[in-house]
C-alpha positions, 0 to 999 in steps of 0.5 A, a space after each residue: 915765035 920769032 923776035 918781031 912777033 915777040 916785039 909786037 906783043 909786047 908793044 900790044 901789053 904796053 898799050 893795053 897796061 896803059 889804057 887800063 892805067 888811065 881807066 884806073 885813074 879816071 875811076 879813082 879821080 872820080 871816086 875821090 871827086 864823090 867822096 870829097 863830099 862826104 861830110 859836106 852840108 847839103 843846104 849849107 847856104 840855106 837862110 832859113 829865116 828867108 823861108 816862109 813856105 814849105 811844099 812837101 809833095 809825094 805819090 799820094 798827097 800834097 801839103 803846103 805850110 805858108 806864113 799869112 798875116 804873120 802865122 804859119 797856115 796849113 793851106 789844105 786846111 782852109 789855112 787852119 794854124 800850123 804846128 810851129 814847133 814842128 816848122 821850127 824843128 824842121 828848119 832848125 835841122 836842114 842847114 846842118 844835115 850833112 852827107 855820110 856816103 854817095 852813091 853812083 845810081 842808075 836810073 832804073 834803080 832809083 824806084 828801089 830807092 824810092 827816089 822817082 819823082 812825084 807828079 806826072 811822070 810817075 806811074 805809080 805811088 811804089 819807088 815814088 820819093 818826097 819833094 821837100 821844096 822851101 820857098 820865100 815870102 814872094 813864092 820863088 824856090 830857094 831849095 828842093 830836095 827830093 827825100 827817098 827810102 829811110 837807112 835802118 839800122 839794126 841793132 844787136 839784141 839777144 831778143 828774136 826780134 832786134 830793134 830797128 833804129 831810122 839814122 838816115 835817108 837817101 836823097 837826089 838834089 835837083 840836077 845832081 846825078 849822084 845819090 846821097 846818104 844824109 844824117 838824119 831820116 827826116 820822119 816828120 817831112 810828111 805829106 800830110 795836112 792833118 799831120 802839120 795842124 797845131 793841136 791845140 783844142 779846148 778843156 772843159 773844166 770844173 763841169 757842173 751840169 753835163 747834158 746830152 741830146 739828140 739820135 734818141 739819147 737824152 739825160 742830164 747829170 749835175 752835182 751841188 758843188 765840185 767834188 760832190 756826188 754825180 746825180 741825175 738831174 731830174 732826180 729818177 734812178 740811181 747814176 753809175 758814178 764811174 760812167 759820169 766821171 769818164 763822160 766829165 773827163 773826157 771833156 777835159 782830154 779831148 783831141 782831134 785827128 783833123 778839120 774839115 773846113 768844107 763841112 758845116 754844122 747843119 749837115 751832121 748825118 745824126 746830130 747829137 747836142 752835149 752842153 757842159 755847164 762849169 763852176 766858171 760860169 763857162 758854158 761849152 756848146 758842142 754838136 756832133 755827127 757821125 762821119 760817114 763811112 768811118 767810126 770818127 765824129 765831126 765835131 763843133 765847139 761854141 763857148 758862152 759866158 764870162 768868168 767871175 772877175 772878184 773873189 767871194 771870201 770863204 767862210 771863216 777866211 782869217 786876214 792872214 789868208 786874203 793876201 795870198 787867197 787873192 794872188 791865187 784867184 788873179 792868177 788862175 783868172 790870167 790862165 782861165 782868161 788866157 785859155 778862153 782866148 783861144 778856145 773862142 777862135 775854134 768856134 769856126 771850124 768843124 773837127 774830126 774827132 776819134 768815136 773812141 775818145 767820144 765813147 763816155 759822152 754818147 751813151 744812152 741813159 740806160 748806160 748810165 744808170 748803176 747796175 744792181 749787183 746780184 
């Protein structure tokens, strides 16, 4: 190799090295720019008090929570009251969400992180993310974020199946090309209307008589005093005490899974009526009907009656006990009045209740008769 060729080769190496160094600094600058976002807050400027609407959409459904008449409601359920506690918990979290990691991900890899925008552009629900949109009282969008796959941390454990914890979530901000990982999985952000319903329900307590009729069933049980023995009201047959207690207790612990605003009790299939009269002079009237294609039931509830306003003195009551008993009676009456005020508002709705929880109440009379021991 002569001197001229050697100098040319050296020149080419310098040029290539300079280009490589330029590319290195360009990549380093981009890396530093992304890394600068770590620790920053996604919704740092969010004014939580201005949020009056929350819209959550995924590949399978949608829910809109909004303030109406100074209360949060679920739009997809006929403006039924929403769970204020769950909404508050979500809104409180958002301003504190921090970026813990950034990723440069191509568009073709977004489905793997479940960060495909839901809507007409999504070919299927697979790989589709959950869009979270926040709006003000006028419906103007104030913030949005596309939620993707949750980040799972596997804990060290000697057990064959190691426990896993959801510690974060992949997200994509509107107009951004960088995928972020935030510090919370936001598990509550689900596009399911039934998940956001206020689940307060009635509780029929201190039941005196309980009757069931319709769909081939006809029976009534009663007791003379609150802690007395249950028996058939017609006096025929021996009542299974455990079956009676299970039926009565179920009315004090019923819960609903969903509401069906479009369904009316007149449309129930094979309807059944349940009437419970209490020692508080209240009457609960339930109407049940099987939800087609499921084991669940539609249910409506009506409440009538008025609790006693004055306490009846106990037999042999002493003067020194009167003030204490009067105070207890007043406190219990206030609690009962507050509960009734909320319960009477349930009469306008049809609820979906799990069939399993109603099993003690939908038995035939023969199933309530005590079996003779061999």
